[in-house]
C-alpha positions as CSV (number, residue, x, y, z in Angstrom):
1,X,58.8,128.3,102.8
2,X,62.4,127.2,103.5
3,X,61.5,123.6,102.5
4,X,59.8,124.9,99.3
5,X,62.8,127.1,98.5
6,X,65.2,124.2,99.1
7,X,63.2,122.0,96.8
8,X,63.3,124.6,94.0
9,X,67.0,125.1,94.5
10,X,67.7,121.3,94.3
11,X,65.7,121.0,91.1
12,X,67.5,124.1,89.6
13,X,70.9,122.6,90.5
14,X,69.9,119.3,89.0
15,X,68.8,120.9,85.8
16,X,71.9,123.0,85.5
17,X,74.1,119.9,86.1
18,X,72.2,117.7,83.6
19,X,71.7,120.4,80.9
20,X,72.8,119.2,77.5
21,X,75.3,121.7,76.0
22,X,74.3,123.5,72.9
23,X,76.4,125.0,70.1
24,X,75.6,128.5,71.3
25,X,77.6,127.7,74.4
26,X,80.8,127.4,72.5
27,X,83.0,130.4,73.0
28,X,85.5,130.2,70.1
29,X,87.8,133.0,68.9
30,X,89.3,131.0,66.0
31,X,87.9,132.4,62.7
32,X,87.4,129.0,61.1
33,X,86.6,125.7,62.7
34,X,84.7,122.4,62.1
35,X,83.9,119.3,64.1
36,X,82.9,116.1,62.5
37,X,82.3,112.4,63.5
38,X,84.8,110.3,61.6
39,X,82.8,107.2,60.6
40,X,79.8,109.1,59.1
41,X,81.5,112.4,58.2
42,X,78.6,114.2,59.8
43,X,79.2,117.8,60.7
44,X,78.5,118.5,64.4
45,X,79.6,122.1,64.5
46,X,81.1,124.5,62.0
47,X,82.1,128.1,61.7
48,X,83.3,129.6,58.4
49,X,84.3,126.1,57.5
50,X,84.7,126.7,53.7
51,X,86.7,129.9,54.1
52,X,90.0,129.5,52.3
53,X,93.0,129.9,54.6
54,X,96.7,129.2,54.6
55,X,97.1,125.7,56.2
56,X,100.8,125.7,57.3
57,X,101.9,122.2,58.3
58,X,98.5,120.6,58.4
59,X,99.3,120.4,54.7
60,X,101.3,117.3,55.7
61,X,98.0,115.4,56.3
62,X,97.8,115.0,52.6
63,X,101.4,114.1,52.3
64,X,100.9,111.4,54.9
65,X,97.7,110.2,53.1
66,X,99.5,109.7,49.8
67,X,102.4,108.0,51.6
68,X,100.2,105.4,53.2
69,X,98.3,105.0,50.0
70,X,101.6,104.2,48.3
71,X,102.5,101.8,51.0
72,X,99.1,100.0,50.6
73,X,99.7,99.8,46.8
74,X,103.1,98.2,47.3
75,X,104.9,101.1,45.6
76,X,107.0,101.7,48.7
77,X,107.9,99.9,51.9
78,X,108.5,101.1,55.5
79,X,112.0,99.6,55.1
80,X,112.8,101.8,52.1
81,X,116.0,103.9,52.4
82,X,115.1,107.5,51.8
83,X,117.8,109.7,50.5
84,X,117.9,113.4,51.5
85,X,118.5,115.6,48.5
86,X,120.0,119.1,48.6
87,X,116.5,120.5,48.1
88,X,115.1,118.5,51.0
89,X,118.0,119.4,53.3
90,X,117.5,123.1,52.5
91,X,114.0,123.3,53.9
92,X,113.5,125.9,56.7
93,X,111.0,126.0,59.4
94,X,110.3,123.0,61.5
95,X,112.9,120.3,60.7
96,X,115.0,117.4,62.0
97,X,118.1,118.8,60.3
98,X,118.7,116.0,57.8
99,X,121.9,116.5,55.8
100,X,122.3,116.2,52.0
101,X,123.1,112.6,51.3
102,X,121.8,111.3,54.6
103,X,119.5,108.3,54.5
104,X,116.7,107.2,56.9
105,X,114.2,104.4,56.4
106,X,110.7,105.4,55.5
107,X,109.3,104.6,58.9
108,X,111.7,107.0,60.6
109,X,110.8,109.6,58.1
110,X,107.1,109.2,58.9
111,X,107.9,109.7,62.6
112,X,109.8,112.8,61.7
113,X,106.8,114.2,59.8
114,X,104.1,113.2,62.3
115,X,105.9,113.9,65.5
116,X,108.2,116.8,64.8
117,X,106.4,118.2,61.7
118,X,109.7,118.0,59.8
119,X,109.7,119.9,56.4
120,X,112.9,118.3,55.3
121,X,111.6,114.7,55.9
122,X,108.3,115.6,54.1
123,X,110.1,116.7,51.0
124,X,112.5,113.7,51.1
125,X,109.6,111.3,51.2
126,X,107.7,113.2,48.4
127,X,110.8,113.0,46.2
128,X,111.1,109.3,46.9
129,X,107.5,108.6,46.0
130,X,107.1,110.8,42.9
131,X,110.6,111.7,41.8
132,X,110.3,115.4,42.7
133,X,108.4,117.5,45.1
134,X,106.5,119.2,42.3
135,X,105.4,115.8,40.9
136,X,104.2,114.8,44.3
137,X,102.3,118.2,44.7
138,X,100.5,117.4,41.5
139,X,99.4,114.1,43.1
140,X,98.3,116.0,46.2
141,X,96.1,118.3,44.0
142,X,94.7,115.3,42.1
143,X,93.8,113.6,45.4
144,X,92.1,116.8,46.7
145,X,89.9,116.9,43.6
146,X,89.1,113.2,44.0
147,X,88.0,113.7,47.6
148,X,85.8,116.7,46.7
149,X,88.0,119.2,48.5
150,X,86.6,122.2,46.6
151,X,88.5,124.9,48.5
152,X,92.0,123.4,48.3
153,X,95.1,123.9,46.2
154,X,98.7,122.9,47.2
155,X,101.9,124.5,46.2
156,X,104.2,122.4,48.3
157,X,104.1,119.2,50.4
158,X,105.0,120.5,53.8
159,X,103.1,123.8,54.2
160,X,106.1,126.1,54.3
161,X,104.8,128.2,51.4
162,X,103.2,131.6,52.0
163,X,101.9,131.7,48.4
164,X,98.3,132.8,48.0
165,X,97.9,129.7,45.8
166,X,98.5,127.4,48.7
167,X,95.3,127.2,50.6
168,X,92.6,124.9,52.1
169,X,89.6,125.2,54.4
170,X,88.6,123.7,57.7
171,X,86.1,121.5,55.9
172,X,88.6,120.2,53.4
173,X,91.1,119.5,56.2
174,X,88.5,117.4,58.0
175,X,87.9,115.5,54.7
176,X,91.5,114.6,54.2
177,X,91.9,113.8,57.9
178,X,88.9,111.5,57.8
179,X,90.3,109.8,54.7
180,X,93.6,109.2,56.5
181,X,92.4,107.8,59.8
182,X,89.5,105.7,58.3
183,X,91.6,104.1,55.6
184,X,94.9,103.9,57.4
185,X,94.4,103.6,61.1
186,X,98.1,102.6,61.5
187,X,98.7,106.3,61.5
188,X,97.8,106.1,65.2
189,X,101.0,104.1,65.7
190,X,102.8,107.4,65.1
191,X,100.5,110.2,66.2
192,X,100.5,109.1,69.8
193,X,104.3,109.4,70.1
194,X,105.3,112.1,72.6
195,X,109.1,111.9,72.3
196,X,111.4,109.5,70.6
197,X,115.1,109.5,69.6
198,X,116.3,109.0,66.0
199,X,119.9,108.6,64.9
200,X,121.6,110.8,62.3
201,X,124.3,108.9,60.4
202,X,126.5,111.2,58.3
203,X,130.1,111.4,57.2
204,X,130.9,112.8,60.6
205,X,129.5,109.8,62.4
206,X,126.3,109.0,64.4
207,X,124.4,111.5,66.5
208,X,121.2,111.3,68.4
209,X,118.2,113.6,67.8
210,X,115.1,113.7,69.9
211,X,111.7,114.0,68.2
212,X,109.3,116.0,70.3
213,X,105.6,116.1,69.4
214,X,104.1,119.4,68.3
215,X,100.7,118.2,69.4
216,X,100.4,119.2,73.0
217,X,96.9,117.6,73.2
218,X,98.6,114.3,73.6
219,X,99.4,115.4,77.2
220,X,96.6,117.9,77.7
221,X,93.5,116.0,76.5
222,X,92.9,112.4,77.6
223,X,91.0,111.1,74.6
224,X,93.6,112.4,72.0
225,X,94.6,110.0,69.2
226,X,96.4,112.5,66.8
227,X,96.7,114.2,64.3
228,X,98.6,117.3,63.0
229,X,99.5,120.9,64.0
230,X,100.7,123.8,61.9
231,X,101.8,127.4,62.3
232,X,103.3,130.2,60.2
233,X,103.0,134.0,60.3
234,X,100.4,133.8,57.6
235,X,98.4,130.8,58.7
236,X,98.7,131.6,62.4
237,X,98.0,128.6,64.5
238,X,96.1,125.5,63.2
239,X,95.3,122.0,64.2
240,X,93.4,119.0,63.0
241,X,92.8,117.0,66.2
242,X,91.5,113.5,66.5
243,X,90.1,111.9,69.6
244,X,88.2,108.8,70.6
245,X,85.8,108.2,73.5
246,X,83.2,105.4,74.0
247,X,84.0,104.1,70.5
248,X,83.3,107.5,68.9
249,X,86.0,109.1,66.8
250,X,85.8,112.9,66.3
251,X,87.9,115.3,64.2
252,X,88.2,118.9,65.3
253,X,89.8,121.4,62.9
254,X,90.9,124.9,64.1
255,X,92.4,127.4,61.7
256,X,93.8,130.9,62.0
257,X,94.0,130.9,65.8
258,X,96.0,133.8,67.3
259,X,98.3,131.6,69.5
260,X,99.2,128.0,70.1
261,X,97.7,127.7,73.6
262,X,94.2,128.9,72.4
263,X,94.5,126.5,69.4
264,X,94.7,123.5,71.7
265,X,92.1,124.9,74.1
266,X,89.5,125.5,71.4
267,X,90.1,122.1,69.8
268,X,89.5,120.5,73.2
269,X,86.4,122.6,73.6
270,X,85.0,121.3,70.3
271,X,85.8,117.7,71.1
272,X,84.2,117.9,74.6
273,X,81.1,119.4,73.0
274,X,81.0,116.7,70.4
275,X,81.3,113.8,72.8
276,X,78.6,115.4,75.0
277,X,76.0,115.4,72.2
278,X,77.0,112.4,70.2
279,X,75.2,109.0,70.2
280,X,76.5,106.6,67.6
281,X,74.7,103.6,66.1
282,X,76.9,101.2,64.2
283,X,76.0,98.0,62.4
284,X,79.1,96.0,61.3
285,X,77.1,94.0,58.7
286,X,79.5,91.1,59.2
287,X,77.2,88.2,58.6
288,X,76.7,86.2,55.3
289,X,73.7,86.8,53.1
290,X,71.9,84.0,51.1
291,X,72.6,83.8,47.4
292,X,70.0,85.4,45.0
293,X,68.4,83.0,42.5
294,X,69.7,83.3,39.0
295,X,67.9,83.1,35.6
296,X,69.7,82.7,32.3
297,X,72.9,81.2,33.8
298,X,74.3,77.7,34.4
299,X,74.6,78.2,38.1
300,X,71.5,78.5,40.3
301,X,72.5,81.5,42.4
302,X,74.8,84.5,42.8
303,X,76.6,85.6,45.9
304,X,75.9,89.0,47.5
305,X,77.5,90.8,50.5
306,X,77.2,94.1,52.4
307,X,79.6,96.8,50.9
308,X,80.5,97.7,54.5
309,X,79.3,98.7,57.9
310,X,76.6,101.3,58.5
311,X,77.0,104.2,61.0
312,X,74.4,106.8,62.1
313,X,75.2,109.7,64.5
314,X,72.4,111.3,66.6
315,X,73.2,114.7,68.2
316,X,69.6,115.4,69.3
317,X,69.4,113.1,72.3
318,X,67.0,110.7,70.6
319,X,66.6,107.0,71.5
320,X,68.4,105.2,68.8
321,X,67.8,101.7,70.2
322,X,64.7,101.5,68.0
323,X,66.6,101.7,64.7
324,X,65.3,99.1,62.3
325,X,67.0,97.5,59.3
326,X,65.3,96.2,56.2
327,X,67.0,94.3,53.3
328,X,65.8,95.3,49.9
329,X,66.9,92.6,47.5
330,X,65.3,91.0,44.4
331,X,64.2,87.4,44.7
332,X,65.5,86.5,41.2
333,X,68.0,88.3,38.9
334,X,68.9,87.6,35.3
335,X,72.5,87.1,34.0
336,X,74.8,88.6,33.1
337,X,76.0,89.8,36.5
338,X,79.1,91.9,37.2
339,X,80.9,91.6,40.5
340,X,80.7,94.8,42.5
341,X,77.5,96.0,40.9
342,X,74.7,97.0,43.4
343,X,72.2,94.2,44.0
344,X,70.1,96.1,46.6
345,X,70.3,97.9,49.9
346,X,70.1,97.5,53.7
347,X,67.8,100.4,54.6
348,X,67.8,101.8,58.1
349,X,64.9,103.7,59.7
350,X,64.1,105.4,63.0
351,X,60.6,106.2,64.1
352,X,59.4,105.3,60.6
353,X,61.8,107.7,58.8
354,X,64.7,106.5,56.7
355,X,68.1,107.6,58.1
356,X,70.4,105.9,55.7
357,X,71.3,102.8,53.7
358,X,74.2,100.5,52.8
359,X,74.7,99.0,49.4
360,X,74.6,95.2,48.9
361,X,76.8,94.2,46.0
362,X,77.3,91.1,43.9
363,X,80.4,89.1,45.0
364,X,81.0,87.4,41.6
365,X,80.6,87.9,37.9
366,X,78.2,85.5,36.0
367,X,78.0,85.2,32.2
368,X,74.7,84.8,30.5
369,X,74.3,81.2,29.3
370,X,73.5,80.3,25.7
371,X,72.1,77.2,23.9
372,X,75.7,75.8,23.6
373,X,76.3,76.2,27.3
374,X,73.1,74.3,28.2
375,X,73.8,71.6,25.7
376,X,77.3,71.0,27.1
377,X,75.9,71.0,30.6
378,X,73.4,68.3,29.6
379,X,76.0,66.2,27.9
380,X,78.3,66.4,31.0
381,X,75.4,65.4,33.2
382,X,74.5,62.4,31.1
383,X,78.1,61.2,30.8
384,X,79.2,61.7,34.3
């Protein structure tokens, strides 16, 4: 009997140890949360994710998104000198105490926004990009609509507003967070900074100021890569936390938490759960495809390419090694052809069921050839 009992006990311990966590195990007090995988956007866990709430400083995620977008478009440069206006210098809340007339380069301002959650730096950058904070806020709201953020409206660029018209949701925060880290991974050059000194240069001379990160997960959670915290009396404590483990990037958004310590704890709980159940398949689609034969054009073929990589996230402990890929492309196409148009698809299936697809697009435009074109081609061939 002792041997039998010991055997049962060993099996029980093994099962408890190896048991895969389930969403029901998550003990979260925060009223609104969401957990997504970044490359696919797939929701792993959510709770009241579309509930509209005051976002506090996680508003600055959109400010950063538009800043990096303007950098990519060449509208601004990291070396730009950003002038602090009276309006920007007058911001309350979290700040780096910029003085009216003080200048900092854009890269320093980005550090102030990301690391210290500086309201004054956020407004100064907004004014530099759009001419005024209000004009920049209009751009923020336009971007929110473009991204499908149905439960978002901004009234300022830093999150200091307690207006009922300044709101977002955990789902929408995850959308703009995903857009930022996927399109502008250089944001990680700043979100991992724990402490760094900047120099204030004013009429009184130079003085050092130490930026200290508001994101305590940088020290508390080993897989942390970013992103942004926020807190006001109305919003309470919020965070959009990004983390990477085993080439999987997760985004955990926590809103309306009662205190800062619990905010970080529940974000880490979400991330741990996500990593424990996630299995990611990724196909980079980085090889060249053969040209498709052409009819009605002078050239014989037209180039095609994958529109991008393909990612699939499994959270049900399935074997994804058997994922199959099928190219669905026509053998012949007729001109005219427009570059960027969809030529076909790379279709992915698991156990006989389609799980997703990636577009294959034309890489060049081809005009339809007429009689004159063929005649001139014949003359050229005969003469040369």
